[in-house]
N, C-alpha and C positions, 0 to 999 in steps of 0.2 A: 622254633628255636633251633639255631644252627649248632650242631654238635662238633663241628670241625673248627680248628684254629685257622684263621686266614693265613695263607702262605707268607705274606709280608711280615707277620708277627715273628717269624723266625730270623729275619735279617734286617728289618727296619731299625735304624739307630734310635729314632724317636720312641718307638715301642720299648726297646731295651732300656732307655733312660727312664721312661715312665715306670717300668717294672722295678728298676733299681730303687726308685724313690718310694713307690707304694708298697712293694712286697718285701724287699730285702732290708732297707734301712730301719723300718720299725720293728722287725722281727729279730729274735735271737738267732745268731749264726754261729756255727761251729768254727772257732778260730784256730784251735790247736790243742796241745796236750799239756797237762800239768807237769809231766815228766821233763818237759823242756824248760821249766821254770824253777828248778830246785835250788839254785844259789842266787845270792844277791847279784843283781845286774844281768841275770839270764833274761833273754827276750826271744820272741819270735814275731814275725810280721805276717799279716794276712790281708787279703783284699776283701773288704766288707762293703757291700753296696756301691762298688766302684771307687772306693777310697782305700789307700794304704793305711793300715792300722798297726800299731806296735803294742804288744802285750808284754809288760816288763815286771820283773820281780824287783821291787824297790825296798830292799832291806826287809823282806818277808811279806810286804804288802803287794798284792797283785794289782796292777794298774793297766788301763787300756786308753790309748790316746791316738788321735790322728797323727800319723807318722810324718808330719811336716813341720819344720822349724818356723816359729812365728816371726823370726827376724827377716830372712830372705827366702823362705819357703822351700828350702832344700829338704830332701828326704833325710830323716835323722838316722834311722837304722837301715842300712842299705843291703844287708845280708838277710836271708830268710830266717836265720836264727843265729844266736851267738851269746857272748857275754861281754858287755861293755855298758858304760853309763849312758843315760839319755843325753848324748852330746852330739850336736850337729857337726858333721865333718867339714862343713863349708867355712864357718867362722868360729866354731868352738863353743857356741852357746850351750849351756847345760841346763837341765830341767830337773826339778824335784818330784816327789811322789804325787804332788797335786798338779803337776804339769807347769808350774810357774818357773820362769827363768831364775836359776839360782847361781849361775856363773856366767858373767858377761865380760868377755875380754875387752880391754880398753874402755871399761865402764865410765871413767871420768870424762871421756869424750862425748858421752850422751847426756847433755844437759837436761833433757826433758824426761828422764827416767825416774820419776817419782815412784814411791811404793805402789800407789794406785795404778800408775801406768804399767809397771812391771806385772802386776796381777792381771791387767787387761790383756797381756801378751801370753797368758797361759795357753798351753796346748788344749785343743778340744778334747774333752774326755768322752769315753764311751762307758755304758753300763757293762759290767763284767759279772759273770756267774760261772760257777763250777759245779759239775755233776760228775762225781767219781773222778776219772782222769781227763774228762773232757772240759775244755774251757770255751765258753760262749761269750760273745759280745753283741751289743746292739747299739745303734747310733742314737735312736730316740728313746728318751727316758719314760715316756708314757706307754702304758701297756702292761700286760701280765708279768708277774715274776717269772724267773726261769723255771721254777718248779711247776707253776701253773701252766706255762707254755708247753713244757715237756709232758705233763700229765703222767700217764702210766708208763711212758717210755723212760722216765727218770729211773725207775727201779731196774729196768733192763740195762740201762747204761751203767748203773752202779754194779750190777753183776758182771757185766763185760769188763769193767775196770778192775775188778778184783782178780781177774785172770790174765790181765795184760802183763807182758814181760817188758824188758827193755827193748828199745828200738835197735834193730840190728842194721837195717839199711833202709834208705828212703829214696824213692825216685819220683820226680815230678814231671808231668807232661803238660804243656800248655797247648791247648787246641783253640784255634781261632774260630769259635763257634758260639752261637747263642746258648744260654743255659738250658733251653728246652731241648 
């Protein structure tokens, strides 16, 4: 048995794509912090398994969706975090807490938008779980609950959360590298 990772696993695009699909999409991923979702329409975005995801406070209900408008596939929330409705900046389609289009400009011009068709245009939803101040999402619904996935770490995250203060400053650094 070879104990070393072959060098191409660090740079090969096909390996990275496979890892995204098999490792990251089915597993719970840390997306952000509950403190960023205090008010109605607060949101943050994250890259989960190679896809942009938006986690949004929809009138007290936390929701996670693929951050892509079902009309013309524009990114809905373009900032890392903020406060605004789930409204696409391209044509102004808005979405409700279930991800269904709830506001469609020029609606009468769309003859084929029956209630069934509108429901079929819902944003792709993600599972969402919270442990203390930590918000997790996963793309695929099958698999363990967040509590089962975290196991003993859940208690540690709860303790850490109890001592977390308000965010003072945040810096992000993007590095063009494989996750390994």
